[in-house]
C-alpha positions in Angstrom: 4.3 10.3 -63.9 6.4 12.1 -61.2 4.1 15.1 -61.4 1.0 13.0 -61.1 2.5 11.1 -58.1 3.3 14.5 -56.4 -0.2 15.7 -57.0 -1.7 12.5 -55.7 0.4 12.6 -52.5 -0.6 16.2 -51.9 -4.3 15.6 -52.5 -4.5 12.4 -50.4 -2.8 14.2 -47.5 -5.2 17.2 -47.8 -8.3 15.1 -48.0 -7.3 12.7 -45.2 -6.5 15.6 -42.8 -9.4 17.8 -43.7 -8.6 20.2 -40.8 -11.7 21.2 -38.8 -14.0 19.5 -41.3 -13.0 16.0 -40.1 -11.2 14.7 -43.2 -11.9 11.1 -44.1 -13.5 10.5 -40.7 -16.6 12.5 -41.4 -17.8 10.2 -44.3 -17.0 7.2 -42.2 -18.9 8.4 -39.2 -21.8 9.4 -41.3 -21.8 5.9 -43.0 -21.7 4.2 -39.6 -24.4 6.4 -38.1 -26.8 5.5 -40.9 -26.0 1.8 -40.5 -26.5 2.0 -36.8 -29.8 4.0 -36.9 -31.6 2.1 -39.7 -32.3 -1.1 -37.6 -33.9 1.1 -35.0 -36.1 2.7 -37.6 -37.4 -0.5 -39.2 -37.4 -2.7 -36.1 -35.7 -6.1 -35.3 -37.2 -7.9 -38.3 -34.1 -9.9 -39.5 -35.7 -10.8 -42.8 -36.5 -7.2 -43.6 -33.1 -6.0 -42.6 -31.5 -8.6 -44.8 -33.7 -7.7 -47.7 -33.3 -3.9 -47.5 -29.9 -3.5 -45.8 -27.8 -3.6 -49.0 -29.7 -0.8 -50.5 -29.3 1.3 -47.3 -25.6 0.7 -47.4 -25.5 2.0 -51.0 -27.4 5.1 -50.1 -25.1 5.7 -47.1 -22.0 5.3 -49.3 -23.4 7.7 -51.9 -24.2 10.4 -49.4 -20.9 9.8 -47.6 -19.0 10.4 -50.8 -20.9 13.7 -51.3 -20.0 15.2 -47.8 -16.5 16.5 -48.7 -17.6 18.0 -52.1 -17.1 21.6 -50.8 -13.4 21.0 -50.1 -12.5 19.0 -53.2 -11.8 22.1 -55.5 -12.8 25.3 -53.8 -9.8 25.7 -51.4 -7.3 25.3 -54.3 -9.3 27.8 -56.4 -9.4 30.3 -53.6 -5.7 30.2 -52.5 -4.4 30.3 -56.1 -3.0 26.8 -56.2 -4.9 26.1 -59.5 -3.5 29.3 -61.0 0.0 28.2 -60.1 -0.4 24.8 -61.6 -1.8 26.5 -64.8 1.2 28.8 -65.0 3.4 25.6 -64.8 1.4 24.2 -67.7 -0.2 21.5 -65.7 -3.6 20.7 -67.4 -6.7 21.0 -65.4 -7.6 17.5 -66.6 -4.5 16.1 -65.0 -5.2 17.9 -61.7 -8.8 16.5 -61.6 -7.7 13.0 -62.6 -5.3 13.0 -59.6 -8.0 14.5 -57.4 -10.5 11.7 -58.3 -8.0 9.0 -57.3 -7.2 10.9 -54.1 -10.9 11.3 -53.3 -11.5 7.6 -53.7 -8.5 6.7 -51.5 -9.7 9.1 -48.8 -13.1 7.6 -48.3 -13.7 4.3 -50.2 -11.3 1.9 -48.4 -12.6 2.9 -45.0 -16.2 2.6 -46.2 -15.5 -0.9 -47.5 -14.1 -1.9 -44.1 -17.1 -0.3 -42.4 -19.4 -2.4 -44.6 -18.6 -5.4 -42.5 -20.0 -3.6 -39.5 -23.1 -2.6 -41.4 -23.4 -6.2 -42.7 -23.4 -7.5 -39.1 -26.1 -5.0 -38.1 -28.3 -6.0 -41.2 -27.6 -9.7 -40.8 -25.9 -9.8 -44.3 -23.7 -12.9 -44.7 -22.1 -15.1 -47.3 -22.9 -14.4 -51.0 -25.0 -11.3 -50.3 -22.1 -9.6 -48.5 -19.7 -10.6 -51.2 -21.9 -9.0 -53.9 -22.3 -5.9 -51.8 -18.6 -5.5 -51.4 -17.9 -6.2 -55.1 -20.6 -3.7 -56.1 -19.2 -1.0 -53.8 -15.7 -1.7 -55.1 -16.9 -1.2 -58.6 -19.2 1.8 -57.9 -17.2 3.9 -55.5 -14.7 5.1 -58.2 -17.7 6.5 -60.1 -18.9 8.2 -56.9 -15.5 9.7 -56.5 -15.5 11.0 -60.1 -19.0 12.4 -59.6 -17.9 14.2 -56.4 -14.9 15.9 -58.1 -17.0 16.7 -61.2 -19.7 18.3 -59.0 -17.1 20.3 -57.1 -15.6 21.5 -60.4 -19.0 22.5 -61.8 -19.7 24.5 -58.7 -16.3 26.1 -58.4 -16.7 29.9 -57.9 -20.4 29.6 -57.1 -21.2 31.0 -53.6 -24.0 28.6 -52.9 -22.0 25.7 -54.4 -22.3 23.3 -51.4 -26.1 23.8 -51.2 -26.4 23.0 -54.9 -24.0 20.0 -54.8 -26.7 17.4 -54.0 -29.0 18.6 -56.8 -26.2 17.9 -59.3 -24.6 14.9 -57.7 -27.6 12.8 -56.8 -29.4 12.5 -60.2 -26.1 11.6 -61.9 -25.5 8.9 -59.3 -28.8 7.1 -60.0 -27.4 4.6 -62.6 -24.7 3.5 -60.1 -27.2 3.0 -57.4 -29.6 1.1 -59.7 -27.0 -1.3 -61.0 -25.0 -1.6 -57.7 -28.0 -2.2 -55.4 -29.7 -4.2 -58.2 -27.0 -6.8 -58.1 -28.2 -7.7 -54.6 -31.7 -8.6 -55.8 -30.8 -11.6 -58.0 -27.1 -11.8 -57.1 -26.1 -11.6 -60.8 -22.5 -10.7 -61.8 -23.9 -8.8 -64.8 -25.2 -6.0 -62.6 -21.7 -5.5 -61.0 -20.1 -5.4 -64.5 -22.6 -2.7 -65.5 -21.8 -0.8 -62.3 -18.1 -1.0 -63.2 -18.8 0.2 -66.7 -20.7 3.2 -65.5 -17.8 4.0 -63.1 -15.3 3.8 -66.0 -17.4 6.2 -68.1 -17.7 8.7 -65.2 -14.0 8.5 -64.5 -13.2 9.1 -68.2 -15.7 12.0 -68.6 -15.2 13.8 -65.3 -11.7 15.2 -65.8 -12.5 16.7 -69.1 -15.9 18.1 -68.2 -14.5 19.4 -64.8 -11.5 20.8 -66.5 -13.7 23.0 -68.8 -15.7 24.1 -65.8 -12.5 25.1 -63.9 -11.1 27.1 -66.8 -14.4 29.0 -67.0 -14.4 29.6 -63.2 -10.8 30.9 -63.4 -11.7 33.2 -66.3 -14.6 34.6 -64.4 -12.4 35.4 -61.4 -9.9 37.1 -63.6 
């Protein structure tokens, strides 16, 4: 547990700072930019904004979670951090599990807070806003797991960031379907399905990503 806590502190600090890449502020600014521009694109029709705004928030959250994918794994692979952890017999699965939690902490809480701003722009209130927040709370852990898995699969690939979306977006479709779908009929079952998909992704991502990391390290050796 002490090792996992140390990894988590390091990963959260790294992802929040982000250096020249903006850290956690880049996904937040992207999310807010989409929310601010969408009403200008569709016009001031309050009914349409209310009907479509929740789906736009989900798409913005999905793309915001994808933005830092190029710095989730690649820097540690390039500077030898992963090799040092392997020498100390720290399993890749443990490293990735901590990275998933850190990735979620670095973008999801801020996006959940920014959802209130988006809700005001889209005239979302009451029960609709509650379902949107619950859906994002259930779905963003899955988005974090997909981001880390995508980064691990592309580790060692020169054109990794360019290919990230091609891997990430199709895998995220179930989350968007169930998460945004909960806003149509306001049914708790859709949120539960979103949470179930997130749990599956969080369980699978460390093992699939760990295998990809070992393969990448062997190729570099």
